[in-house]
PyMOL Python script that loads the backbone (N, CA, C, O; Angstrom):
from pymol import cmd

cmd.read_pdbstr("""\
ATOM      1  N   MET A   1      75.897 133.323 106.685  1.00  0.00           N
ATOM      2  CA  MET A   1      75.527 132.080 106.037  1.00  0.00           C
ATOM      3  C   MET A   1      75.976 130.933 106.942  1.00  0.00           C
ATOM      4  O   MET A   1      77.098 130.942 107.449  1.00  0.00           O
ATOM      5  N   SER A   2      75.105 129.951 107.141  1.00  0.00           N
ATOM      6  CA  SER A   2      75.457 128.832 108.012  1.00  0.00           C
ATOM      7  C   SER A   2      76.470 127.927 107.325  1.00  0.00           C
ATOM      8  O   SER A   2      76.649 127.976 106.108  1.00  0.00           O
ATOM      9  N   THR A   3      77.123 127.106 108.124  1.00  0.00           N
ATOM     10  CA  THR A   3      78.109 126.170 107.582  1.00  0.00           C
ATOM     11  C   THR A   3      77.447 125.199 106.620  1.00  0.00           C
ATOM     12  O   THR A   3      78.007 124.894 105.567  1.00  0.00           O
ATOM     13  N   ASP A   4      76.243 124.700 106.973  1.00  0.00           N
ATOM     14  CA  ASP A   4      75.534 123.776 106.092  1.00  0.00           C
ATOM     15  C   ASP A   4      75.176 124.436 104.769  1.00  0.00           C
ATOM     16  O   ASP A   4      75.305 123.817 103.714  1.00  0.00           O
ATOM     17  N   THR A   5      74.728 125.681 104.815  1.00  0.00           N
ATOM     18  CA  THR A   5      74.380 126.406 103.593  1.00  0.00           C
ATOM     19  C   THR A   5      75.609 126.598 102.717  1.00  0.00           C
ATOM     20  O   THR A   5      75.546 126.417 101.501  1.00  0.00           O
ATOM     21  N   MET A   6      76.729 126.967 103.337  1.00  0.00           N
ATOM     22  CA  MET A   6      77.968 127.152 102.572  1.00  0.00           C
ATOM     23  C   MET A   6      78.429 125.837 101.958  1.00  0.00           C
ATOM     24  O   MET A   6      78.862 125.809 100.806  1.00  0.00           O
ATOM     25  N   ARG A   7      78.340 124.752 102.714  1.00  0.00           N
ATOM     26  CA  ARG A   7      78.754 123.444 102.213  1.00  0.00           C
ATOM     27  C   ARG A   7      77.895 123.046 101.013  1.00  0.00           C
ATOM     28  O   ARG A   7      78.412 122.557 100.009  1.00  0.00           O
ATOM     29  N   HIS A   8      76.571 123.260 101.120  1.00  0.00           N
ATOM     30  CA  HIS A   8      75.664 122.933 100.022  1.00  0.00           C
ATOM     31  C   HIS A   8      75.989 123.777  98.784  1.00  0.00           C
ATOM     32  O   HIS A   8      76.020 123.251  97.671  1.00  0.00           O
ATOM     33  N   ALA A   9      76.228 125.060  98.966  1.00  0.00           N
ATOM     34  CA  ALA A   9      76.554 125.950  97.846  1.00  0.00           C
ATOM     35  C   ALA A   9      77.857 125.527  97.186  1.00  0.00           C
ATOM     36  O   ALA A   9      77.961 125.535  95.960  1.00  0.00           O
ATOM     37  N   MET A  10      78.853 125.157  97.988  1.00  0.00           N
ATOM     38  CA  MET A  10      80.135 124.729  97.432  1.00  0.00           C
ATOM     39  C   MET A  10      79.986 123.419  96.672  1.00  0.00           C
ATOM     40  O   MET A  10      80.595 123.246  95.616  1.00  0.00           O
ATOM     41  N   THR A  11      79.178 122.484  97.199  1.00  0.00           N
ATOM     42  CA  THR A  11      78.948 121.212  96.524  1.00  0.00           C
ATOM     43  C   THR A  11      78.250 121.438  95.194  1.00  0.00           C
ATOM     44  O   THR A  11      78.633 120.837  94.190  1.00  0.00           O
ATOM     45  N   ALA A  12      77.232 122.291  95.165  1.00  0.00           N
ATOM     46  CA  ALA A  12      76.514 122.584  93.925  1.00  0.00           C
ATOM     47  C   ALA A  12      77.446 123.217  92.906  1.00  0.00           C
ATOM     48  O   ALA A  12      77.399 122.863  91.727  1.00  0.00           O
ATOM     49  N   ALA A  13      78.286 124.139  93.333  1.00  0.00           N
ATOM     50  CA  ALA A  13      79.229 124.784  92.412  1.00  0.00           C
ATOM     51  C   ALA A  13      80.226 123.777  91.868  1.00  0.00           C
ATOM     52  O   ALA A  13      80.553 123.816  90.682  1.00  0.00           O
ATOM     53  N   THR A  14      80.712 122.882  92.705  1.00  0.00           N
ATOM     54  CA  THR A  14      81.667 121.868  92.261  1.00  0.00           C
ATOM     55  C   THR A  14      81.022 120.941  91.248  1.00  0.00           C
ATOM     56  O   THR A  14      81.647 120.589  90.249  1.00  0.00           O
ATOM     57  N   GLN A  15      79.773 120.538  91.491  1.00  0.00           N
ATOM     58  CA  GLN A  15      79.087 119.655  90.560  1.00  0.00           C
ATOM     59  C   GLN A  15      78.897 120.327  89.209  1.00  0.00           C
ATOM     60  O   GLN A  15      79.140 119.700  88.178  1.00  0.00           O
ATOM     61  N   SER A  16      78.470 121.579  89.186  1.00  0.00           N
ATOM     62  CA  SER A  16      78.241 122.251  87.908  1.00  0.00           C
ATOM     63  C   SER A  16      79.556 122.524  87.190  1.00  0.00           C
ATOM     64  O   SER A  16      79.602 122.523  85.960  1.00  0.00           O
ATOM     65  N   ASP A  17      80.637 122.759  87.955  1.00  0.00           N
ATOM     66  CA  ASP A  17      81.941 122.975  87.336  1.00  0.00           C
ATOM     67  C   ASP A  17      82.471 121.707  86.686  1.00  0.00           C
ATOM     68  O   ASP A  17      83.282 121.783  85.762  1.00  0.00           O
ATOM     69  N   SER A  18      82.027 120.541  87.152  1.00  0.00           N
ATOM     70  CA  SER A  18      82.542 119.287  86.631  1.00  0.00           C
ATOM     71  C   SER A  18      81.800 118.810  85.388  1.00  0.00           C
ATOM     72  O   SER A  18      82.210 117.822  84.779  1.00  0.00           O
ATOM     73  N   VAL A  19      80.727 119.478  84.996  1.00  0.00           N
ATOM     74  CA  VAL A  19      79.980 119.095  83.802  1.00  0.00           C
ATOM     75  C   VAL A  19      80.740 119.609  82.583  1.00  0.00           C
ATOM     76  O   VAL A  19      80.956 120.813  82.451  1.00  0.00           O
ATOM     77  N   PRO A  20      81.149 118.697  81.685  1.00  0.00           N
ATOM     78  CA  PRO A  20      81.964 119.124  80.543  1.00  0.00           C
ATOM     79  C   PRO A  20      81.172 119.929  79.517  1.00  0.00           C
ATOM     80  O   PRO A  20      79.982 119.695  79.306  1.00  0.00           O
ATOM     81  N   LYS A  21      81.848 120.872  78.890  1.00  0.00           N
ATOM     82  CA  LYS A  21      81.260 121.615  77.776  1.00  0.00           C
ATOM     83  C   LYS A  21      81.528 120.813  76.509  1.00  0.00           C
ATOM     84  O   LYS A  21      82.624 120.289  76.310  1.00  0.00           O
ATOM     85  N   VAL A  22      80.516 120.727  75.658  1.00  0.00           N
ATOM     86  CA  VAL A  22      80.568 119.888  74.463  1.00  0.00           C
ATOM     87  C   VAL A  22      80.317 120.750  73.229  1.00  0.00           C
ATOM     88  O   VAL A  22      79.457 121.630  73.247  1.00  0.00           O
ATOM     89  N   ASN A  23      81.068 120.496  72.161  1.00  0.00           N
ATOM     90  CA  ASN A  23      80.841 121.178  70.889  1.00  0.00           C
ATOM     91  C   ASN A  23      79.619 120.590  70.209  1.00  0.00           C
ATOM     92  O   ASN A  23      79.356 119.391  70.293  1.00  0.00           O
ATOM     93  N   GLY A  24      78.871 121.464  69.529  1.00  0.00           N
ATOM     94  CA  GLY A  24      77.708 120.986  68.806  1.00  0.00           C
ATOM     95  C   GLY A  24      77.281 121.958  67.726  1.00  0.00           C
ATOM     96  O   GLY A  24      77.755 123.092  67.654  1.00  0.00           O
ATOM     97  N   GLU A  25      76.371 121.483  66.885  1.00  0.00           N
ATOM     98  CA  GLU A  25      75.760 122.318  65.845  1.00  0.00           C
ATOM     99  C   GLU A  25      74.252 122.230  66.002  1.00  0.00           C
ATOM    100  O   GLU A  25      73.689 121.138  66.067  1.00  0.00           O
ATOM    101  N   ILE A  26      73.605 123.379  66.064  1.00  0.00           N
ATOM    102  CA  ILE A  26      72.153 123.419  66.205  1.00  0.00           C
ATOM    103  C   ILE A  26      71.522 122.955  64.896  1.00  0.00           C
ATOM    104  O   ILE A  26      71.802 123.500  63.828  1.00  0.00           O
ATOM    105  N   ARG A  27      70.670 121.945  64.996  1.00  0.00           N
ATOM    106  CA  ARG A  27      69.974 121.419  63.825  1.00  0.00           C
ATOM    107  C   ARG A  27      68.522 121.893  63.772  1.00  0.00           C
ATOM    108  O   ARG A  27      67.952 122.033  62.689  1.00  0.00           O
ATOM    109  N   LYS A  28      67.914 122.145  64.958  1.00  0.00           N
ATOM    110  CA  LYS A  28      66.526 122.605  65.001  1.00  0.00           C
ATOM    111  C   LYS A  28      66.260 123.235  66.363  1.00  0.00           C
ATOM    112  O   LYS A  28      66.750 122.762  67.388  1.00  0.00           O
ATOM    113  N   VAL A  29      65.477 124.308  66.357  1.00  0.00           N
ATOM    114  CA  VAL A  29      65.029 124.959  67.588  1.00  0.00           C
ATOM    115  C   VAL A  29      63.503 124.929  67.580  1.00  0.00           C
ATOM    116  O   VAL A  29      62.881 125.465  66.663  1.00  0.00           O
ATOM    117  N   ASP A  30      62.897 124.311  68.584  1.00  0.00           N
ATOM    118  CA  ASP A  30      61.443 124.195  68.656  1.00  0.00           C
ATOM    119  C   ASP A  30      60.942 124.908  69.910  1.00  0.00           C
ATOM    120  O   ASP A  30      60.914 124.334  70.999  1.00  0.00           O
ATOM    121  N   THR A  31      60.547 126.172  69.736  1.00  0.00           N
ATOM    122  CA  THR A  31      60.097 126.967  70.884  1.00  0.00           C
ATOM    123  C   THR A  31      58.748 126.484  71.419  1.00  0.00           C
ATOM    124  O   THR A  31      58.450 126.674  72.598  1.00  0.00           O
ATOM    125  N   ASP A  32      57.926 125.858  70.560  1.00  0.00           N
ATOM    126  CA  ASP A  32      56.617 125.369  71.005  1.00  0.00           C
ATOM    127  C   ASP A  32      56.743 124.255  72.042  1.00  0.00           C
ATOM    128  O   ASP A  32      55.977 124.201  73.004  1.00  0.00           O
ATOM    129  N   THR A  33      57.717 123.366  71.836  1.00  0.00           N
ATOM    130  CA  THR A  33      57.882 122.237  72.757  1.00  0.00           C
ATOM    131  C   THR A  33      59.003 122.453  73.771  1.00  0.00           C
ATOM    132  O   THR A  33      59.158 121.664  74.703  1.00  0.00           O
ATOM    133  N   GLY A  34      59.783 123.519  73.593  1.00  0.00           N
ATOM    134  CA  GLY A  34      60.900 123.777  74.500  1.00  0.00           C
ATOM    135  C   GLY A  34      62.037 122.798  74.309  1.00  0.00           C
ATOM    136  O   GLY A  34      62.712 122.411  75.263  1.00  0.00           O
ATOM    137  N   LYS A  35      62.243 122.397  73.040  1.00  0.00           N
ATOM    138  CA  LYS A  35      63.293 121.418  72.747  1.00  0.00           C
ATOM    139  C   LYS A  35      64.234 121.941  71.670  1.00  0.00           C
ATOM    140  O   LYS A  35      63.896 122.833  70.892  1.00  0.00           O
ATOM    141  N   ILE A  36      65.427 121.355  71.654  1.00  0.00           N
ATOM    142  CA  ILE A  36      66.461 121.761  70.714  1.00  0.00           C
ATOM    143  C   ILE A  36      67.154 120.503  70.193  1.00  0.00           C
ATOM    144  O   ILE A  36      67.454 119.591  70.964  1.00  0.00           O
ATOM    145  N   THR A  37      67.407 120.457  68.892  1.00  0.00           N
ATOM    146  CA  THR A  37      68.121 119.329  68.295  1.00  0.00           C
ATOM    147  C   THR A  37      69.550 119.763  68.029  1.00  0.00           C
ATOM    148  O   THR A  37      69.794 120.786  67.388  1.00  0.00           O
ATOM    149  N   ILE A  38      70.497 118.970  68.531  1.00  0.00           N
ATOM    150  CA  ILE A  38      71.913 119.302  68.405  1.00  0.00           C
ATOM    151  C   ILE A  38      72.684 118.104  67.870  1.00  0.00           C
ATOM    152  O   ILE A  38      72.530 116.986  68.361  1.00  0.00           O
ATOM    153  N   ARG A  39      73.523 118.346  66.852  1.00  0.00           N
ATOM    154  CA  ARG A  39      74.518 117.356  66.429  1.00  0.00           C
ATOM    155  C   ARG A  39      75.737 117.638  67.299  1.00  0.00           C
ATOM    156  O   ARG A  39      76.313 118.723  67.230  1.00  0.00           O
ATOM    157  N   HIS A  40      76.129 116.668  68.112  1.00  0.00           N
ATOM    158  CA  HIS A  40      77.138 116.947  69.137  1.00  0.00           C
ATOM    159  C   HIS A  40      78.237 115.896  69.182  1.00  0.00           C
ATOM    160  O   HIS A  40      78.105 114.789  68.658  1.00  0.00           O
ATOM    161  N   GLY A  41      79.325 116.291  69.832  1.00  0.00           N
ATOM    162  CA  GLY A  41      80.407 115.360  70.126  1.00  0.00           C
ATOM    163  C   GLY A  41      80.035 114.508  71.324  1.00  0.00           C
ATOM    164  O   GLY A  41      78.918 114.590  71.836  1.00  0.00           O
ATOM    165  N   GLU A  42      80.978 113.690  71.767  1.00  0.00           N
ATOM    166  CA  GLU A  42      80.764 112.828  72.922  1.00  0.00           C
ATOM    167  C   GLU A  42      80.423 113.665  74.158  1.00  0.00           C
ATOM    168  O   GLU A  42      81.009 114.723  74.389  1.00  0.00           O
ATOM    169  N   ILE A  43      79.462 113.169  74.948  1.00  0.00           N
ATOM    170  CA  ILE A  43      79.091 113.817  76.206  1.00  0.00           C
ATOM    171  C   ILE A  43      79.492 112.860  77.335  1.00  0.00           C
ATOM    172  O   ILE A  43      78.721 111.974  77.703  1.00  0.00           O
ATOM    173  N   PRO A  44      80.694 113.042  77.880  1.00  0.00           N
ATOM    174  CA  PRO A  44      81.235 112.081  78.851  1.00  0.00           C
ATOM    175  C   PRO A  44      80.392 111.890  80.110  1.00  0.00           C
ATOM    176  O   PRO A  44      80.243 110.761  80.578  1.00  0.00           O
ATOM    177  N   ASN A  45      79.839 112.964  80.669  1.00  0.00           N
ATOM    178  CA  ASN A  45      79.069 112.826  81.909  1.00  0.00           C
ATOM    179  C   ASN A  45      77.772 112.050  81.717  1.00  0.00           C
ATOM    180  O   ASN A  45      77.198 111.560  82.689  1.00  0.00           O
ATOM    181  N   LEU A  46      77.302 111.933  80.478  1.00  0.00           N
ATOM    182  CA  LEU A  46      76.100 111.151  80.180  1.00  0.00           C
ATOM    183  C   LEU A  46      76.445 109.818  79.520  1.00  0.00           C
ATOM    184  O   LEU A  46      75.558 109.044  79.159  1.00  0.00           O
ATOM    185  N   GLU A  47      77.754 109.557  79.366  1.00  0.00           N
ATOM    186  CA  GLU A  47      78.241 108.349  78.690  1.00  0.00           C
ATOM    187  C   GLU A  47      77.580 108.195  77.325  1.00  0.00           C
ATOM    188  O   GLU A  47      77.119 107.113  76.963  1.00  0.00           O
ATOM    189  N   MET A  48      77.540 109.294  76.573  1.00  0.00           N
ATOM    190  CA  MET A  48      76.860 109.332  75.284  1.00  0.00           C
ATOM    191  C   MET A  48      77.867 109.587  74.166  1.00  0.00           C
ATOM    192  O   MET A  48      78.649 110.535  74.237  1.00  0.00           O
ATOM    193  N   PRO A  49      77.850 108.742  73.131  1.00  0.00           N
ATOM    194  CA  PRO A  49      78.738 108.985  71.993  1.00  0.00           C
ATOM    195  C   PRO A  49      78.232 110.157  71.154  1.00  0.00           C
ATOM    196  O   PRO A  49      77.125 110.652  71.363  1.00  0.00           O
ATOM    197  N   ALA A  50      79.050 110.587  70.215  1.00  0.00           N
ATOM    198  CA  ALA A  50      78.648 111.652  69.292  1.00  0.00           C
ATOM    199  C   ALA A  50      77.427 111.196  68.498  1.00  0.00           C
ATOM    200  O   ALA A  50      77.355 110.047  68.062  1.00  0.00           O
ATOM    201  N   MET A  51      76.474 112.097  68.313  1.00  0.00           N
ATOM    202  CA  MET A  51      75.253 111.798  67.558  1.00  0.00           C
ATOM    203  C   MET A  51      74.442 113.077  67.399  1.00  0.00           C
ATOM    204  O   MET A  51      74.855 114.147  67.846  1.00  0.00           O
ATOM    205  N   THR A  52      73.291 112.957  66.760  1.00  0.00           N
ATOM    206  CA  THR A  52      72.325 114.053  66.681  1.00  0.00           C
ATOM    207  C   THR A  52      71.114 113.638  67.494  1.00  0.00           C
ATOM    208  O   THR A  52      70.565 112.554  67.296  1.00  0.00           O
ATOM    209  N   MET A  53      70.697 114.505  68.413  1.00  0.00           N
ATOM    210  CA  MET A  53      69.530 114.163  69.218  1.00  0.00           C
ATOM    211  C   MET A  53      68.802 115.401  69.728  1.00  0.00           C
ATOM    212  O   MET A  53      69.308 116.521  69.667  1.00  0.00           O
ATOM    213  N   VAL A  54      67.606 115.159  70.229  1.00  0.00           N
ATOM    214  CA  VAL A  54      66.746 116.216  70.770  1.00  0.00           C
ATOM    215  C   VAL A  54      66.948 116.291  72.284  1.00  0.00           C
ATOM    216  O   VAL A  54      66.976 115.272  72.973  1.00  0.00           O
ATOM    217  N   PHE A  55      67.089 117.519  72.784  1.00  0.00           N
ATOM    218  CA  PHE A  55      67.226 117.766  74.218  1.00  0.00           C
ATOM    219  C   PHE A  55      66.121 118.707  74.673  1.00  0.00           C
ATOM    220  O   PHE A  55      65.630 119.520  73.891  1.00  0.00           O
ATOM    221  N   ARG A  56      65.736 118.597  75.920  1.00  0.00           N
ATOM    222  CA  ARG A  56      64.946 119.638  76.573  1.00  0.00           C
ATOM    223  C   ARG A  56      65.922 120.747  76.939  1.00  0.00           C
ATOM    224  O   ARG A  56      67.136 120.548  76.887  1.00  0.00           O
ATOM    225  N   VAL A  57      65.404 121.907  77.307  1.00  0.00           N
ATOM    226  CA  VAL A  57      66.270 122.993  77.769  1.00  0.00           C
ATOM    227  C   VAL A  57      65.877 123.367  79.193  1.00  0.00           C
ATOM    228  O   VAL A  57      64.700 123.331  79.554  1.00  0.00           O
ATOM    229  N   ALA A  58      66.876 123.726  79.995  1.00  0.00           N
ATOM    230  CA  ALA A  58      66.627 124.084  81.389  1.00  0.00           C
ATOM    231  C   ALA A  58      65.861 125.395  81.501  1.00  0.00           C
ATOM    232  O   ALA A  58      65.133 125.615  82.469  1.00  0.00           O
ATOM    233  N   SER A  59      66.027 126.269  80.502  1.00  0.00           N
ATOM    234  CA  SER A  59      65.381 127.578  80.512  1.00  0.00           C
ATOM    235  C   SER A  59      65.001 127.960  79.082  1.00  0.00           C
ATOM    236  O   SER A  59      65.784 127.732  78.159  1.00  0.00           O
ATOM    237  N   PRO A  60      63.817 128.537  78.882  1.00  0.00           N
ATOM    238  CA  PRO A  60      63.426 128.972  77.538  1.00  0.00           C
ATOM    239  C   PRO A  60      64.398 129.988  76.937  1.00  0.00           C
ATOM    240  O   PRO A  60      64.479 130.119  75.716  1.00  0.00           O
ATOM    241  N   ASP A  61      65.134 130.707  77.787  1.00  0.00           N
ATOM    242  CA  ASP A  61      66.118 131.681  77.296  1.00  0.00           C
ATOM    243  C   ASP A  61      67.161 131.022  76.398  1.00  0.00           C
ATOM    244  O   ASP A  61      67.681 131.656  75.480  1.00  0.00           O
ATOM    245  N   ILE A  62      67.465 129.762  76.659  1.00  0.00           N
ATOM    246  CA  ILE A  62      68.456 129.045  75.848  1.00  0.00           C
ATOM    247  C   ILE A  62      68.019 129.021  74.390  1.00  0.00           C
ATOM    248  O   ILE A  62      68.843 129.198  73.492  1.00  0.00           O
ATOM    249  N   LEU A  63      66.725 128.803  74.148  1.00  0.00           N
ATOM    250  CA  LEU A  63      66.221 128.715  72.774  1.00  0.00           C
ATOM    251  C   LEU A  63      66.353 130.034  72.024  1.00  0.00           C
ATOM    252  O   LEU A  63      66.542 130.044  70.808  1.00  0.00           O
ATOM    253  N   SER A  64      66.254 131.142  72.743  1.00  0.00           N
ATOM    254  CA  SER A  64      66.324 132.452  72.086  1.00  0.00           C
ATOM    255  C   SER A  64      67.753 132.853  71.730  1.00  0.00           C
ATOM    256  O   SER A  64      67.956 133.810  70.982  1.00  0.00           O
ATOM    257  N   LYS A  65      68.734 132.144  72.250  1.00  0.00           N
ATOM    258  CA  LYS A  65      70.138 132.477  71.995  1.00  0.00           C
ATOM    259  C   LYS A  65      70.679 131.884  70.701  1.00  0.00           C
ATOM    260  O   LYS A  65      71.720 132.321  70.209  1.00  0.00           O
ATOM    261  N   VAL A  66      69.978 130.885  70.140  1.00  0.00           N
ATOM    262  CA  VAL A  66      70.544 130.144  69.006  1.00  0.00           C
ATOM    263  C   VAL A  66      69.551 129.988  67.864  1.00  0.00           C
ATOM    264  O   VAL A  66      68.345 130.178  68.021  1.00  0.00           O
ATOM    265  N   LYS A  67      70.112 129.631  66.698  1.00  0.00           N
ATOM    266  CA  LYS A  67      69.287 129.332  65.523  1.00  0.00           C
ATOM    267  C   LYS A  67      69.926 128.161  64.784  1.00  0.00           C
ATOM    268  O   LYS A  67      71.078 127.812  65.041  1.00  0.00           O
ATOM    269  N   THR A  68      69.185 127.566  63.879  1.00  0.00           N
ATOM    270  CA  THR A  68      69.684 126.444  63.095  1.00  0.00           C
ATOM    271  C   THR A  68      70.988 126.815  62.399  1.00  0.00           C
ATOM    272  O   THR A  68      71.104 127.876  61.786  1.00  0.00           O
ATOM    273  N   GLY A  69      71.968 125.914  62.507  1.00  0.00           N
ATOM    274  CA  GLY A  69      73.266 126.122  61.878  1.00  0.00           C
ATOM    275  C   GLY A  69      74.320 126.714  62.793  1.00  0.00           C
ATOM    276  O   GLY A  69      75.506 126.669  62.466  1.00  0.00           O
ATOM    277  N   ASP A  70      73.920 127.270  63.936  1.00  0.00           N
ATOM    278  CA  ASP A  70      74.894 127.848  64.871  1.00  0.00           C
ATOM    279  C   ASP A  70      75.812 126.770  65.439  1.00  0.00           C
ATOM    280  O   ASP A  70      75.381 125.656  65.737  1.00  0.00           O
ATOM    281  N   GLN A  71      77.080 127.127  65.581  1.00  0.00           N
ATOM    282  CA  GLN A  71      78.054 126.279  66.277  1.00  0.00           C
ATOM    283  C   GLN A  71      78.040 126.721  67.735  1.00  0.00           C
ATOM    284  O   GLN A  71      78.108 127.914  68.031  1.00  0.00           O
ATOM    285  N   VAL A  72      77.951 125.744  68.651  1.00  0.00           N
ATOM    286  CA  VAL A  72      77.805 126.075  70.064  1.00  0.00           C
ATOM    287  C   VAL A  72      78.713 125.223  70.944  1.00  0.00           C
ATOM    288  O   VAL A  72      79.257 124.202  70.523  1.00  0.00           O
ATOM    289  N   LEU A  73      78.850 125.678  72.161  1.00  0.00           N
ATOM    290  CA  LEU A  73      79.482 124.937  73.239  1.00  0.00           C
ATOM    291  C   LEU A  73      78.405 124.853  74.314  1.00  0.00           C
ATOM    292  O   LEU A  73      77.898 125.881  74.763  1.00  0.00           O
ATOM    293  N   PHE A  74      78.044 123.623  74.736  1.00  0.00           N
ATOM    294  CA  PHE A  74      76.928 123.481  75.666  1.00  0.00           C
ATOM    295  C   PHE A  74      77.222 122.448  76.744  1.00  0.00           C
ATOM    296  O   PHE A  74      78.144 121.642  76.622  1.00  0.00           O
ATOM    297  N   THR A  75      76.421 122.490  77.796  1.00  0.00           N
ATOM    298  CA  THR A  75      76.457 121.464  78.829  1.00  0.00           C
ATOM    299  C   THR A  75      75.092 120.798  78.873  1.00  0.00           C
ATOM    300  O   THR A  75      74.065 121.436  78.642  1.00  0.00           O
ATOM    301  N   ALA A  76      75.098 119.507  79.175  1.00  0.00           N
ATOM    302  CA  ALA A  76      73.850 118.755  79.270  1.00  0.00           C
ATOM    303  C   ALA A  76      73.921 117.829  80.473  1.00  0.00           C
ATOM    304  O   ALA A  76      74.972 117.279  80.803  1.00  0.00           O
ATOM    305  N   GLU A  77      72.779 117.675  81.114  1.00  0.00           N
ATOM    306  CA  GLU A  77      72.671 116.800  82.277  1.00  0.00           C
ATOM    307  C   GLU A  77      71.331 116.082  82.218  1.00  0.00           C
ATOM    308  O   GLU A  77      70.428 116.488  81.486  1.00  0.00           O
ATOM    309  N   LYS A  78      71.211 115.016  82.993  1.00  0.00           N
ATOM    310  CA  LYS A  78      69.935 114.328  83.113  1.00  0.00           C
ATOM    311  C   LYS A  78      69.167 114.999  84.245  1.00  0.00           C
ATOM    312  O   LYS A  78      69.640 115.043  85.381  1.00  0.00           O
ATOM    313  N   SER A  79      67.986 115.519  83.935  1.00  0.00           N
ATOM    314  CA  SER A  79      67.173 116.234  84.913  1.00  0.00           C
ATOM    315  C   SER A  79      65.758 115.668  84.887  1.00  0.00           C
ATOM    316  O   SER A  79      65.080 115.734  83.862  1.00  0.00           O
ATOM    317  N   ASN A  80      65.315 115.117  86.001  1.00  0.00           N
ATOM    318  CA  ASN A  80      63.985 114.490  86.080  1.00  0.00           C
ATOM    319  C   ASN A  80      63.781 113.464  84.974  1.00  0.00           C
ATOM    320  O   ASN A  80      62.696 113.364  84.401  1.00  0.00           O
ATOM    321  N   GLY A  81      64.829 112.705  84.679  1.00  0.00           N
ATOM    322  CA  GLY A  81      64.749 111.642  83.688  1.00  0.00           C
ATOM    323  C   GLY A  81      64.902 112.091  82.247  1.00  0.00           C
ATOM    324  O   GLY A  81      64.892 111.259  81.340  1.00  0.00           O
ATOM    325  N   ALA A  82      65.045 113.393  82.018  1.00  0.00           N
ATOM    326  CA  ALA A  82      65.158 113.911  80.648  1.00  0.00           C
ATOM    327  C   ALA A  82      66.542 114.511  80.419  1.00  0.00           C
ATOM    328  O   ALA A  82      67.089 115.175  81.300  1.00  0.00           O
ATOM    329  N   LEU A  83      67.101 114.280  79.248  1.00  0.00           N
ATOM    330  CA  LEU A  83      68.379 114.893  78.885  1.00  0.00           C
ATOM    331  C   LEU A  83      68.119 116.365  78.599  1.00  0.00           C
ATOM    332  O   LEU A  83      67.298 116.711  77.749  1.00  0.00           O
ATOM    333  N   THR A  84      68.828 117.223  79.318  1.00  0.00           N
ATOM    334  CA  THR A  84      68.523 118.650  79.326  1.00  0.00           C
ATOM    335  C   THR A  84      69.768 119.490  79.106  1.00  0.00           C
ATOM    336  O   THR A  84      70.786 119.288  79.768  1.00  0.00           O
ATOM    337  N   VAL A  85      69.685 120.446  78.161  1.00  0.00           N
ATOM    338  CA  VAL A  85      70.759 121.421  77.974  1.00  0.00           C
ATOM    339  C   VAL A  85      70.648 122.423  79.113  1.00  0.00           C
ATOM    340  O   VAL A  85      69.609 123.056  79.299  1.00  0.00           O
ATOM    341  N   THR A  86      71.739 122.559  79.877  1.00  0.00           N
ATOM    342  CA  THR A  86      71.720 123.443  81.044  1.00  0.00           C
ATOM    343  C   THR A  86      72.411 124.779  80.788  1.00  0.00           C
ATOM    344  O   THR A  86      72.157 125.756  81.492  1.00  0.00           O
ATOM    345  N   SER A  87      73.283 124.824  79.780  1.00  0.00           N
ATOM    346  CA  SER A  87      73.904 126.095  79.383  1.00  0.00           C
ATOM    347  C   SER A  87      74.335 125.980  77.932  1.00  0.00           C
ATOM    348  O   SER A  87      74.574 124.885  77.422  1.00  0.00           O
ATOM    349  N   ILE A  88      74.431 127.131  77.273  1.00  0.00           N
ATOM    350  CA  ILE A  88      74.841 127.133  75.867  1.00  0.00           C
ATOM    351  C   ILE A  88      75.499 128.470  75.545  1.00  0.00           C
ATOM    352  O   ILE A  88      75.086 129.515  76.048  1.00  0.00           O
ATOM    353  N   GLU A  89      76.516 128.425  74.712  1.00  0.00           N
ATOM    354  CA  GLU A  89      77.152 129.657  74.239  1.00  0.00           C
ATOM    355  C   GLU A  89      77.509 129.496  72.767  1.00  0.00           C
ATOM    356  O   GLU A  89      77.920 128.425  72.320  1.00  0.00           O
ATOM    357  N   LEU A  90      77.343 130.583  72.030  1.00  0.00           N
ATOM    358  CA  LEU A  90      77.678 130.585  70.606  1.00  0.00           C
ATOM    359  C   LEU A  90      79.183 130.593  70.419  1.00  0.00           C
ATOM    360  O   LEU A  90      79.910 131.262  71.154  1.00  0.00           O
ATOM    361  N   LEU A  91      79.642 129.844  69.430  1.00  0.00           N
ATOM    362  CA  LEU A  91      81.046 129.891  69.040  1.00  0.00           C
ATOM    363  C   LEU A  91      81.170 130.832  67.851  1.00  0.00           C
ATOM    364  O   LEU A  91      80.217 130.984  67.086  1.00  0.00           O
ATOM    365  N   PRO A  92      82.318 131.464  67.681  1.00  0.00           N
ATOM    366  CA  PRO A  92      82.507 132.355  66.530  1.00  0.00           C
ATOM    367  C   PRO A  92      82.319 131.590  65.220  1.00  0.00           C
ATOM    368  O   PRO A  92      82.729 130.436  65.099  1.00  0.00           O
ATOM    369  N   GLN A  93      81.694 132.248  64.244  1.00  0.00           N
ATOM    370  CA  GLN A  93      81.513 131.621  62.931  1.00  0.00           C
ATOM    371  C   GLN A  93      82.844 131.515  62.229  1.00  0.00           C
ATOM    372  O   GLN A  93      83.702 132.390  62.345  1.00  0.00           O
ATOM    373  N   LYS A  94      83.007 130.410  61.486  1.00  0.00           N
ATOM    374  CA  LYS A  94      84.264 130.182  60.760  1.00  0.00           C
ATOM    375  C   LYS A  94      84.211 130.783  59.386  1.00  0.00           C
ATOM    376  O   LYS A  94      85.180 130.688  58.633  1.00  0.00           O
TER     377      LYS A  94
END
""", "prot")
cmd.dss("prot")
cmd.show_as("cartoon", "prot")
cmd.util.cbc("prot")
cmd.orient("prot")
């Protein structure tokens, strides 16, 4: 692997590691439009306060992992001008 390739890979890994995971509750999953509605806490990297809003998803697989009412931990970033969920994991039910 070239030095430039390694540097790029390390930079990408550092950037993704710095994206905070946020608690949320799934309010709606729309597989037709590829969007998900989440009631979430503050998202510091997007300078967004806690609220309920619709996000695009980076991959359709994200939509198949969750259902309405699930408690999740997710990451979101601005991608091509759209707020996008880039990863999601289910939290244990209480």
